[in-house]
LOZA-468791 format. One record per residue (C-alpha): z, x, y. Coordinates in steps of 0.2 Angstrom, whole numbers, padded with zeros to 4 digits, always signed. Layout:
<pts>
ZXY/...
</pts>
This chain:
<pts>
+0001+0001+0000/-0005+0008+0016/+0006+0002+0031/-0003+0006+0049/+0004+0020+0058/+0008+0008+0073/+0018-0004+0064/+0028+0010+0056/+0033+0018+0072/+0037+0001+0078/+0049-0001+0063/+0056+0018+0066/+0059+0014+0085/+0067-0003+0082/+0055-0012+0089/+0048-0024+0075/+0056-0042+0070/+0058-0047+0054/+0056-0066+0051/+0062-0072+0033/+0056-0088+0025/+0062-0096+0008/+0054-0084-0001/+0064-0068+0005/+0078-0078-0005/+0070-0083-0019/+0075-0068-0030/+0094-0070-0026/+0106-0078-0039/+0124-0081-0039/+0135-0070-0045/+0135-0080-0061/+0117-0081-0063/+0117-0100-0063/+0110-0105-0045/+0095-0096-0039/+0086-0097-0022/+0072-0110-0020/+0056-0111-0013/+0052-0125-0001/+0044-0135-0015/+0059-0132-0027/+0072-0139-0013/+0060-0153-0012/+0062-0157-0029/+0081-0155-0030/+0083-0166-0015/+0072-0178-0023/+0082-0177-0040/+0099-0179-0032/+0095-0193-0019/+0080-0203-0024/+0080-0204-0042/+0065-0191-0042/+0054-0200-0032/+0041-0194-0020/+0040-0176-0027/+0023-0176-0022/+0027-0179-0005/+0032-0163+0008/+0050-0157+0009/+0050-0164+0028/+0046-0182+0020/+0058-0181+0006/+0072-0175+0015/+0071-0189+0027/+0072-0200+0013/+0088-0192+0008/+0095-0192+0024/+0092-0211+0025/+0100-0214+0008/+0114-0204+0006/+0118-0199+0023/+0117-0182+0034/+0135-0177+0027/+0130-0179+0008/+0114-0170+0010/+0121-0155+0019/+0136-0153+0006/+0124-0153-0007/+0112-0140+0001/+0128-0130+0005/+0130-0131-0017/+0114-0125-0020/+0112-0109-0007/+0130-0103-0003/+0135-0092-0017/+0118-0083-0017/+0119-0063-0019/+0108-0052-0009/+0096-0042-0018/+0088-0024-0017/+0076-0030-0005/+0089-0035+0007/+0099-0020+0006/+0083-0010+0010/+0083-0020+0027/+0099-0012+0032/+0091+0005+0033/+0081+0001+0047/+0084-0004+0065/+0076-0020+0070/+0074-0029+0086/+0079-0045+0078/+0079-0055+0062/+0073-0073+0062/+0075-0085+0047/+0073-0102+0044/+0084-0101+0029/+0102-0109+0028/+0110-0095+0016/+0122-0081+0020/+0112-0068+0009/+0108-0059+0025/+0126-0060+0032/+0133-0054+0016/+0120-0039+0015/+0128-0032+0033/+0145-0036+0028/+0145-0024+0013/+0133-0012+0019/+0140+0006+0024/+0124+0013+0031/+0119+0001+0045/+0122+0006+0062/+0119-0013+0068/+0131-0027+0069/+0122-0042+0064/+0127-0056+0076/+0121-0074+0069/+0115-0087+0083/+0112-0104+0077/+0114-0114+0093/+0111-0113+0113/+0131-0110+0113/+0129-0095+0106/+0126-0083+0119/+0109-0074+0116/+0112-0063+0131/+0128-0058+0125/+0122-0052+0110/+0107-0041+0118/+0117-0034+0130/+0125-0021+0117/+0113-0011+0109/+0123-0009+0094/+0120-0027+0090/+0106-0035+0079/+0102-0053+0086/+0101-0066+0068/+0092-0081+0074/+0094-0094+0061/+0082-0108+0070/+0084-0121+0056/+0102-0120+0055/+0117-0113+0044/+0127-0117+0030/+0142-0110+0040/+0142-0123+0052/+0136-0141+0046/+0151-0151+0054/+0142-0150+0071/+0132-0169+0072/+0123-0161+0086/+0117-0146+0076/+0110-0153+0059/+0100-0143+0046/+0081-0144+0051/+0073-0150+0035/+0063-0165+0040/+0050-0166+0055/+0061-0179+0064/+0075-0167+0062/+0064-0153+0071/+0062-0163+0086/+0078-0173+0088/+0089-0157+0087/+0079-0145+0094/+0087-0147+0110/+0103-0139+0104/+0093-0123+0100/+0080-0123+0112/+0086-0106+0118/+0082-0099+0102/+0064-0104+0100/+0060-0099+0117/+0069-0081+0114/+0057-0080+0099/+0042-0085+0110/+0046-0071+0121/+0049-0057+0108/+0033-0063+0100/+0022-0056+0116/+0029-0040+0116/+0035-0036+0099/+0026-0034+0080/+0034-0048+0067/+0034-0045+0050/+0032-0061+0040/+0040-0062+0023/+0044-0077+0012/+0030-0089+0020/+0013-0095+0015/+0000-0091+0027/-0002-0110+0032/+0017-0112+0037/+0020-0123+0050/+0033-0110+0057/+0020-0096+0058/+0005-0108+0064/+0017-0113+0079/+0021-0098+0084/+0003-0091+0085/-0003-0106+0094/+0009-0105+0108/+0005-0084+0112/-0013-0088+0110/-0013-0103+0120/-0007-0091+0135/-0021-0078+0132/-0008-0065+0127/-0013-0048+0120/+0001-0049+0108/+0004-0033+0096/-0001-0034+0078/+0010-0044+0066/+0012-0040+0048/+0010-0055+0033/+0020-0051+0016/+0015-0064+0004/+0012-0059-0017/+0000-0073-0019/-0011-0071-0003/-0030-0071-0007/-0043-0060+0000/-0052-0073+0009/-0036-0077+0018/-0034-0059+0021/-0051-0057+0029/-0048-0073+0039/-0031-0066+0046/-0034-0048+0050/-0048-0055+0061/-0033-0063+0069/-0023-0048+0073/-0013-0049+0056/-0010-0035+0044/-0009-0043+0027/+0001-0036+0012/+0000-0044-0006/+0018-0041-0009/+0034-0046-0009/+0051-0041+0002/+0055-0029-0009/+0039-0020-0011/+0037-0019+0007/+0052-0011+0010/+0051+0000-0004/+0033+0006+0001/+0039+0008+0020/+0053+0020+0016/+0044+0030+0003/+0031+0032+0018/+0042+0040+0029/+0051+0057+0027/+0070+0053+0024/+0074+0065+0040/+0065+0053+0049/+0072+0038+0041/+0089+0045+0045/+0087+0048+0063/+0079+0031+0065/+0094+0023+0060/+0108+0030+0069/+0112+0034+0086/+0114+0053+0094/+0130+0060+0093/+0123+0075+0103/+0133+0085+0116/+0136+0076+0132/+0137+0082+0147/+0158+0078+0149/+0162+0088+0134/+0166+0105+0145/+0177+0093+0154/+0187+0086+0142/+0203+0099+0139/+0208+0094+0122/+0198+0095+0105/+0194+0077+0107/+0177+0071+0107/+0169+0055+0116/+0165+0041+0103/+0148+0038+0100/+0148+0021+0111/+0153+0033+0125/+0139+0045+0123/+0126+0031+0122/+0135+0023+0138/+0133+0040+0148/+0116+0042+0140/+0109+0026+0145/+0118+0019+0161/+0133+0028+0166/+0127+0042+0175/+0137+0059+0175/+0134+0068+0193/+0131+0085+0188/+0123+0100+0194/+0111+0101+0178/+0106+0083+0181/+0088+0080+0177/+0078+0074+0189/+0062+0069+0179/+0062+0052+0191/+0053+0058+0204/+0045+0047+0217/+0035+0050+0232/+0040+0050+0251/+0030+0036+0255/+0037+0026+0242/+0056+0032+0247/+0052+0026+0266/+0045+0009+0259/+0062+0005+0252/+0062+0013+0234/+0079+0024+0230/+0080+0023+0211/+0085+0038+0203/+0092+0055+0213/+0075+0066+0214/+0074+0060+0234/+0090+0068+0237/+0084+0085+0229/+0068+0081+0239/+0078+0079+0254/+0069+0063+0260/+0086+0056+0264/+0096+0057+0281/+0113+0062+0278/+0126+0049+0285/+0141+0052+0294/+0150+0040+0282/+0146+0050+0268/+0158+0063+0273/+0172+0050+0279/+0170+0041+0260/+0172+0060+0253/+0188+0063+0263/+0196+0049+0260/+0193+0045+0241/+0197+0065+0237/+0210+0066+0249/+0221+0052+0252/+0233+0055+0241/+0231+0039+0230/+0228+0039+0211/+0217+0024+0210/+0209+0011+0221/+0194+0002+0226/+0184+0007+0241/+0171-0005+0248/+0157-0001+0258/+0150-0016+0267/+0132-0019+0276/+0119-0031+0279/+0103-0032+0267/+0093-0016+0271/+0106-0007+0279/+0106+0010+0268/+0121+0006+0256/+0113+0011+0240/+0106+0027+0250/+0125+0032+0255/+0132+0028+0237/+0120+0041+0230/+0122+0053+0244/+0142+0052+0241/+0139+0055+0223/+0130+0070+0224/+0139+0078+0236/+0155+0073+0229/+0148+0084+0214/+0142+0097+0224/+0156+0098+0238/+0171+0094+0230/+0167+0098+0211/+0172+0080+0208/+0172+0069+0193/+0159+0055+0198/+0149+0044+0186/+0137+0031+0194/+0133+0015+0186/+0114+0014+0186/+0104-0001+0190/+0104-0013+0176/+0120-0005+0169/+0135-0016+0165/+0153-0012+0166/+0160-0007+0148/+0178-0007+0151/+0184+0001+0135/+0171+0016+0137/+0177+0018+0156/+0195+0017+0150/+0190+0031+0135/+0182+0042+0147/+0196+0043+0159/+0209+0047+0147/+0198+0060+0139/+0195+0070+0157/+0212+0066+0162/+0207+0070+0180/+0202+0060+0195/+0187+0051+0191/+0176+0040+0203/+0166+0027+0196/+0151+0022+0208/+0145+0004+0206/+0130-0003+0219/+0136-0022+0222/+0154-0026+0219/+0150-0046+0218/+0135-0044+0206/+0150-0037+0194/+0164-0047+0200/+0175-0052+0186/+0173-0035+0176/+0177-0025+0191/+0194-0035+0191/+0196-0033+0173/+0195-0014+0175/+0205-0012+0189/+0219-0021+0183/+0218-0012+0167/+0218+0004+0178/+0233-0001+0186/+0242-0007+0169/+0238+0011+0161/+0242+0021+0178/+0224+0029+0176/+0217+0043+0188/+0202+0033+0192/+0194+0027+0208/+0179+0014+0211/+0167+0016+0227/+0156+0000+0228/+0147-0010+0240/+0145-0028+0246/+0133-0038+0259/+0143-0043+0275/+0139-0061+0274/+0141-0062+0254/+0158-0053+0255/+0164-0066+0269/+0160-0080+0257/+0164-0075+0240/+0175-0059+0242/+0192-0067+0244/+0198-0066+0225/+0193-0047+0228/+0198-0043+0245/+0217-0040+0241/+0212-0028+0228/+0202-0017+0240/+0211+0000+0247/+0199+0004+0261/+0185-0004+0268/+0169+0004+0277/+0156-0002+0288/+0137+0004+0288/+0133+0005+0305/+0118+0008+0316/+0111+0028+0315/+0120+0037+0330/+0107+0050+0340/+0109+0064+0327/+0106+0055+0312/+0089+0047+0321/+0082+0063+0327/+0087+0068+0306/+0074+0054+0301/+0060+0057+0314/+0062+0076+0307/+0060+0068+0289/+0047+0059+0294/+0037+0071+0303/+0039+0084+0290/+0032+0070+0276/+0018+0067+0287/+0024+0049+0288/+0027+0047+0307/+0012+0033+0307/+0011+0024+0324/+0024+0036+0330/+0011+0049+0333/+0005+0041+0347/+0023+0042+0357/+0027+0054+0366/+0041+0065+0356/+0054+0063+0370/+0051+0044+0368/+0053+0042+0350/+0070+0043+0347/+0072+0027+0360/+0058+0017+0350/+0066+0021+0333/+0082+0016+0340/+0077+0001+0346/+0070-0005+0330/+0086+0002+0319/+0095-0012+0327/+0086-0024+0315/+0088-0017+0296/+0084+0000+0291/+0071-0006+0278/+0063-0017+0292/+0063-0001+0305/+0056+0011+0294/+0041-0001+0292/+0038-0006+0309/+0039+0009+0318/+0027+0019+0305/+0014+0005+0303/+0014-0003+0321/+0015-0021+0315/+0029-0034+0312/+0038-0031+0297/+0032-0049+0292/+0015-0045+0296/+0014-0029+0285/+0022-0037+0270/+0008-0051+0271/-0006-0038+0272/+0003-0029+0258/+0000-0044+0248/-0016-0048+0253/-0022-0031+0249/-0017-0030+0231/-0030-0030+0218/-0035-0036+0204/-0032-0054+0205/-0019-0053+0190/-0009-0039+0198/-0007-0051+0214/-0002-0066+0204/+0011-0055+0193/+0018-0050+0212/+0019-0067+0215/+0028-0073+0199/+0041-0059+0203/+0044-0063+0221/+0046-0081+0216/+0063-0078+0207/+0068-0061+0217/+0068-0070+0234/+0084-0078+0227/+0090-0059+0220/+0085-0066+0202/+0077-0052+0192/+0064-0058+0181/+0065-0051+0163/+0051-0045+0153/+0049-0058+0139/+0050-0071+0153/+0036-0064+0164/+0025-0062+0148/+0026-0079+0143/+0022-0085+0162/+0009-0073+0163/+0001-0068+0148/+0004-0050+0151/+0013-0040+0139/+0025-0026+0145/+0014-0013+0138/-0001-0021+0146/+0009-0021+0162/+0012-0002+0161/-0005+0002+0157/-0014-0009+0169/-0004-0016+0181/+0009-0002+0187/-0003+0008+0198/-0010-0006+0210/+0009-0013+0211/+0019+0003+0210/+0024+0003+0229/+0029-0017+0228/+0038-0018+0211/+0050-0007+0200/+0054-0011+0181/+0070-0004+0173/+0082-0009+0156/+0093-0020+0160/+0107-0019+0148/+0115-0037+0153/+0100-0044+0145/+0093-0031+0132/+0076-0032+0141/+0066-0024+0156/+0066-0033+0171/+0056-0034+0185/+0061-0034+0205/+0051-0032+0221/+0060-0018+0235/+0070-0032+0243/+0073-0051+0243/+0068-0053+0261/+0051-0046+0256/+0050-0058+0241/+0055-0071+0253/+0041-0067+0265/+0029-0066+0252/+0032-0083+0243/+0032-0092+0260/+0015-0085+0264/+0006-0084+0248/+0000-0102+0247/-0013-0110+0256/-0008-0129+0251/+0009-0137+0245/-0001-0141+0229/-0001-0123+0225/+0015-0120+0229/+0023-0133+0217/+0009-0128+0203/+0018-0111+0205/+0035-0119+0202/+0032-0127+0188/+0022-0114+0180/+0039-0103+0182/+0049-0116+0176/+0040-0123+0161/+0045-0105+0152/+0063-0103+0158/+0075-0100+0143/+0093-0105+0147/+0101-0092+0135/+0100-0081+0150/+0110-0083+0165/+0096-0075+0175/+0086-0091+0170/+0100-0104+0173/+0101-0098+0191/+0083-0097+0192/+0084-0115+0188/+0096-0120+0200/+0089-0114+0214/+0070-0120+0209/+0074-0138+0207/+0088-0140+0221/+0084-0156+0229/+0088-0151+0247/+0074-0137+0246/+0062-0147+0238/+0065-0160+0251/+0062-0147+0265/+0046-0139+0256/+0036-0154+0249/+0031-0171+0260/+0021-0176+0248/+0035-0183+0235/+0021-0182+0219/+0023-0162+0220/+0041-0163+0218/+0039-0176+0204/+0030-0164+0194/+0042-0151+0198/+0056-0162+0191/+0046-0167+0176/+0043-0148+0172/+0060-0143+0173/+0065-0162+0161/+0051-0153+0149/+0061-0137+0149/+0077-0145+0144/+0086-0142+0159/+0101-0151+0158/+0101-0170+0161/+0115-0173+0172/+0109-0157+0183/+0092-0164+0183/+0097-0180+0190/+0109-0175+0202/+0095-0164+0212/+0084-0179+0210/+0097-0189+0219/+0099-0175+0231/+0080-0175+0235/+0081-0193+0238/+0095-0192+0250/+0086-0178+0260/+0068-0182+0260/+0062-0190+0276/+0055-0204+0264/+0069-0205+0251/+0076-0219+0242/+0093-0220+0247/+0097-0234+0233/+0089-0225+0220/+0097-0211+0224/+0112-0220+0219/+0107-0224+0204/+0101-0207+0200/+0119-0201+0205/+0129-0212+0194/+0117-0209+0180/+0122-0190+0182/+0139-0193+0183/+0139-0205+0167/+0133-0189+0158/+0139-0175+0165/+0152-0164+0157/+0171-0163+0168/+0168-0145+0176/+0152-0150+0188/+0159-0168+0192/+0165-0162+0209/+0149-0158+0214/+0142-0173+0208/+0154-0183+0216/+0152-0175+0233/+0134-0179+0233/+0138-0199+0228/+0150-0197+0243/+0136-0192+0254/+0125-0206+0248/+0138-0219+0250/+0139-0213+0270/+0119-0214+0271/+0121-0232+0264/+0135-0235+0277/+0125-0228+0290/+0112-0242+0285/+0122-0256+0283/+0125-0269+0297/+0140-0279+0291/+0157-0270+0297/+0167-0274+0281/+0151-0268+0270/+0151-0252+0280/+0171-0249+0277/+0170-0253+0258/+0156-0240+0258/+0166-0227+0269/+0181-0230+0257/+0173-0226+0240/+0166-0210+0248/+0183-0206+0255/+0191-0209+0240/+0179-0198+0230/+0184-0184+0243/+0203-0187+0244/+0202-0184+0223/+0194-0167+0225/+0204-0161+0239/+0218-0163+0227/+0211-0151+0216/+0212-0135+0229/+0192-0135+0231/+0185-0118+0233/+0176-0122+0250/+0178-0135+0264/+0165-0148+0261/+0176-0161+0254/+0187-0158+0269/+0172-0158+0282/+0163-0173+0274/+0180-0184+0274/+0183-0178+0293/+0165-0185+0297/+0168-0201+0288/+0183-0204+0297/+0177-0200+0313/+0163-0212+0311/+0177-0225+0304/+0187-0222+0320/+0172-0224+0331/+0169-0241+0323/+0187-0246+0326/+0188-0241+0345/+0172-0252+0348/+0177-0267+0338/+0195-0269+0338/+0206-0280+0350/+0218-0271+0357/+0229-0284+0360/+0230-0288+0342/+0246-0279+0336/+0242-0281+0316/+0226-0271+0320/+0235-0257+0327/+0242-0254+0311/+0225-0249+0305/+0225-0236+0318/+0241-0229+0311/+0234-0226+0294/+0216-0220+0300/+0225-0207+0312/+0237-0201+0298/+0221-0197+0287/+0213-0189+0300/+0228-0178+0303/+0232-0173+0285/+0214-0170+0282/+0214-0157+0297/+0231-0150+0291/+0224-0147+0274/+0208-0140+0280/+0217-0127+0291/+0229-0123+0276/+0215-0119+0264/+0202-0114+0277/+0208-0106+0293/+0194-0102+0306/+0182-0114+0295/+0167-0117+0306/+0164-0135+0300/+0180-0139+0301/+0182-0132+0319/+0167-0141+0323/+0174-0157+0316/+0191-0156+0326/+0183-0152+0343/+0171-0167+0340/+0186-0179+0336/+0195-0172+0352/+0179-0174+0363/+0178-0192+0357/+0196-0196+0362/+0192-0187+0378/+0176-0195+0384/+0182-0212+0377/+0193-0220+0386/+0194-0236+0376/+0201-0223+0362/+0213-0215+0371/+0219-0233+0376/+0221-0240+0360/+0230-0224+0354/+0242-0227+0370/+0244-0244+0364/+0249-0238+0346/+0261-0226+0352/+0271-0239+0364/+0270-0251+0348/+0279-0238+0337/+0284-0221+0345/+0291-0217+0327/+0273-0214+0320/+0272-0197+0318/+0253-0194+0318/+0250-0207+0331/+0263-0197+0343/+0257-0179+0339/+0239-0185+0342/+0243-0191+0361/+0254-0176+0362/+0242-0166+0358/+0229-0175+0371/+0241-0175+0385/+0246-0157+0384/+0228-0150+0385/+0225-0160+0400/+0234-0149+0413/+0242-0162+0423/+0249-0171+0408/+0255-0156+0399/+0275-0161+0402/+0271-0177+0396/+0263-0170+0380/+0278-0160+0377/+0292-0175+0381/+0281-0184+0367/+0282-0170+0354/+0302-0168+0359/+0304-0186+0356/+0295-0185+0340/+0306-0173+0332/+0322-0183+0336/+0314-0197+0325/+0307-0184+0312/+0321-0170+0313/+0314-0161+0296/+0293-0163+0301/+0286-0147+0300/+0271-0153+0308/+0280-0157+0323/+0292-0143+0325/+0275-0132+0324/+0267-0143+0337/+0281-0138+0349/+0282-0119+0345/+0262-0119+0349/+0264-0128+0365/+0279-0117+0372/+0270-0101+0366/+0255-0108+0376/+0266-0110+0392/+0276-0095+0391/+0282-0088+0375/+0294-0076+0385/+0302-0090+0394/+0304-0102+0378/+0308-0089+0366/+0323-0095+0357/+0317-0113+0356/+0302-0105+0349/+0310-0096+0337/+0320-0112+0330/+0305-0122+0329/+0295-0109+0321/+0308-0106+0307/+0308-0126+0305/+0288-0127+0304/+0286-0119+0287/+0295-0112+0270/+0292-0094+0267/+0278-0095+0254/+0271-0111+0256/+0255-0117+0260/+0257-0119+0280/+0251-0102+0283/+0247-0103+0301/+0265-0108+0305/+0270-0091+0295/+0256-0082+0304/+0264-0088+0320/+0282-0083+0315/+0276-0067+0308/+0270-0063+0326/+0284-0069+0335/+0295-0059+0324/+0286-0044+0329/+0286-0045+0346/+0303-0054+0350/+0313-0052+0333/+0314-0044+0318/+0300-0031+0314/+0305-0030+0295/+0305-0047+0293/+0288-0049+0301/+0282-0035+0289/+0288-0047+0274/+0280-0061+0281/+0263-0052+0283/+0263-0044+0267/+0264-0059+0260/+0249-0068+0270/+0240-0055+0265/+0240-0059+0246/+0232-0077+0250/+0217-0081+0244/+0209-0082+0260/+0191-0077+0265/+0189-0059+0271/+0182-0066+0288/+0196-0076+0290/+0210-0063+0285/+0203-0050+0295/+0200-0059+0313/+0212-0053+0327/+0218-0068+0337/+0233-0072+0347/+0234-0058+0357/+0249-0050+0366/+0254-0057+0384/+0260-0050+0398/+0272-0059+0411/+0258-0068+0419/+0252-0074+0403/+0237-0064+0402/+0231-0051+0388/+0241-0035+0391/+0235-0019+0393/+0243-0004+0380/+0237+0013+0381/+0236+0025+0370/+0225+0039+0361/+0213+0040+0345/+0223+0047+0331/+0211+0046+0318/+0192+0041+0320/+0180+0035+0305/+0162+0029+0306/+0167+0011+0309/+0186+0009+0312/+0200+0020+0320/+0218+0022+0321/+0226+0024+0337/+0242+0032+0342/+0252+0021+0355/+0270+0024+0360/+0275+0005+0362/+0272+0003+0344/+0281+0012+0329/+0264+0015+0318/+0247+0018+0322/+0236+0003+0326/+0218-0002+0317/+0203-0004+0328/+0187-0010+0321/+0171-0005+0328/+0167-0025+0333/+0183-0020+0346/+0172-0012+0358/+0157-0021+0368/+0143-0010+0360/+0141+0001+0346/+0134+0013+0359/+0154+0014+0365/+0160+0017+0349/+0149+0033+0346/+0157+0039+0362/+0175+0041+0355/+0182+0056+0350/+0199+0061+0341/+0213+0063+0354/+0202+0053+0368/+0213+0041+0380/+0209+0023+0378/+0216+0007+0383/+0216-0009+0372/+0223-0026+0371/+0233-0031+0354/+0231-0045+0344/+0236-0050+0325/+0226-0055+0309/+0235-0061+0292/+0238-0042+0288/+0248-0037+0305/+0246-0030+0321/+0227-0024+0326/+0218-0020+0341/+0208-0034+0348/+0198-0026+0363/+0196-0006+0365/+0189+0004+0381/+0188+0020+0384/+0198+0027+0400/
</pts>
């Protein structure tokens, strides 16, 4: 038997897939020799004898099994099959399988023969991982290169009790229950495009093979050669299938495996089946005789790069590619394309000399500001200048906690792990850091984040961060350095036409945007958007241009597109991409192995570039709709990238804005339905679409959202019910009868109140509730009879709801823009609507003990300059009626601070003490008290409160905002004087005799970055001082 060199090579490199049918288990017997493997026809006959009295044996297995299920029920048929196949034992052929590394094994068999083989084998270097349904994470399995995915696409005898996952025996079963394993079939189709498949145990006419081939060929994909093993195949069949890229062998599994082994030298076979245990670059760093594990060696070889002077710079890139936004690898450092940034030295000094054993150091900047460049500069210079033990997590790498901990213990010295984008690895970094602290390891983490994303999603990580640094615009020296680099590499572009003396000013003006944008615009003399559009339009051939658009369609959401997915979408294999399309796309697309997905992924240079391409690629909405349908059709829910893609691509709000023609959106939703998108999510987005489309049907939106709610799992109900509340609000807008309006709003408010009690992660429920309550108040004010005492009780309740909603939002989301806007709108309504004020005053006179009416009226009076005393009087009266009210005491404290905190020091102190309990949710009151104690009381107590506040789960933007400045005797911000003690790139510490410790100042405390660049150590400065939730901080800073 002659097996082609291509197939042997693919098997030896672990790229081949083994697809086993019933024939592969026919030689198997149970230990007692009584039970044996069955062909499809033999299983059909056994079912017929057991359940049908021997009838219908001339019919298909599908037909007979359907009758058996109908006669005996699913459970009885399953038990019968279990007894037939569970005791089957592996054969020699199965044992030979374990001598090779496989990309995957697929089977339609139900038995456990392959599982038993791998459990007992001492030779295999792979861990067999069974996948039976969508709930078995394919992504998690393929992320570990030692795992061998074993897809049992028709079910398994180990899982017979799941009513949604029966064994697939009949055609009816196949289509009815494929939904729960569609990710398996999608995965198989992706692999079929790029990897050779060895079919064994099937008839050449088997529907499993036919369906797979038809799917691949329908997409005009130039797939690899497949192998078909069948001892009964006829010559005419061999000739037919050979013309369809099949290599056919007239033998069984044992014959094929034996022949394969005999054709490969033993030394080559041994090497192909094992991981390399060669010397690692860390060996010389280990002080003991211990050696790293195979897993650690492979991790260092594949994704966690040990930065050392002997590092291999094989990944060379051109200067043109580098300045267009590519920074993969480290060769550009050796080529000296980069401009050395000041922040790099600051990071080196702090991380290696701050005296701490461990910590997280965060570098933040806007998208395209050069964060990745700085990380790699740090890594390389930490090695050269500090002889540091630095390890860089390469693009596509995942945080392997066990391997990192092993590394730290082996080296037993300070090591630094460098990770780009902390939020991409959020949960893993939290787990890793907790482990570092528990084990007290000498390990630090340097990582990055985008400013806007950190302010939204960084609250869980912010308390773990030891130091945070900002990537700022380049200073004059850095800009001059960049100009020198562009000149040296002959990449000045249109800058050549500008006088050398003027170039720096021109370049600096552009750098106020992103560095990525500036480098394009200054060298090409066009707007960034026009450069990207021209670049896209000039791509040739057409297939390459379409590939780029496919990549950008997802990458605009920062979603990587897997090679397997792109192959199904485009019909282009990864091999074809490398051979035919790498060159035309090399300046706009890059690919790399992403260990998380066990596959190559494609990305554009930047998500902003991808967004520009997508927004300008289509001549009509029809083309855009077609593009989205094309992508959605092939998404595989087994991967989180694809699930995220679905969430973005069918967002109802986005589609409502993008497509005026509803038919185009309907096509997209239909494609999502065919792609087996979860029904509750699809219905939810359709409802959102109807809610926001200019021609949307609100009643239909209600029907859709109610249907979504009825079939949704509990963990997504909050989002669905928020949309339902929005639908009720819109219906209330359309309603003319006040009673109906109120009833609809009440339904919406009830849903939102329920969400608020569960401590939401954002202010959306509070904000929508505030809008509904204000609309309710406006209707009430317009229609109420002011003399009707019974109606005023409605105002009592309404005001209470409004105030409590604002209070709850302030506690959970201080400084939230939406809630601040809602409060401002409410105050403006009360101020601009005399009738509203009259009703409020009437309600207060009717019942002066109503806490919320009293406080709202007092607040209104207090902020009218001529009525401040009246507002203060109402609050003091309210405290007499409600002596334990934290709200009333806090309102009094705020008013007195606003008047003059020095004059009312003792009363403010008492009021603040009564406005919260230490550690409760009244964080604004605790903050005011901490500030007040610092200025007028016990600084130790102040520090204790600030330390507690710093641990609250708040957004970084709220926690770090400097507010409540220290005032002088004239009630204006007090000016302090001091000197710069320690200056960093984006922050400084200032020494001032009025404060016991140095005070923190951020770059934003100065009016411009140019002023900040003028600062030097020991320079004299003046400043105002405020507080954030961590303590004292400088609000505004000036050079004297």
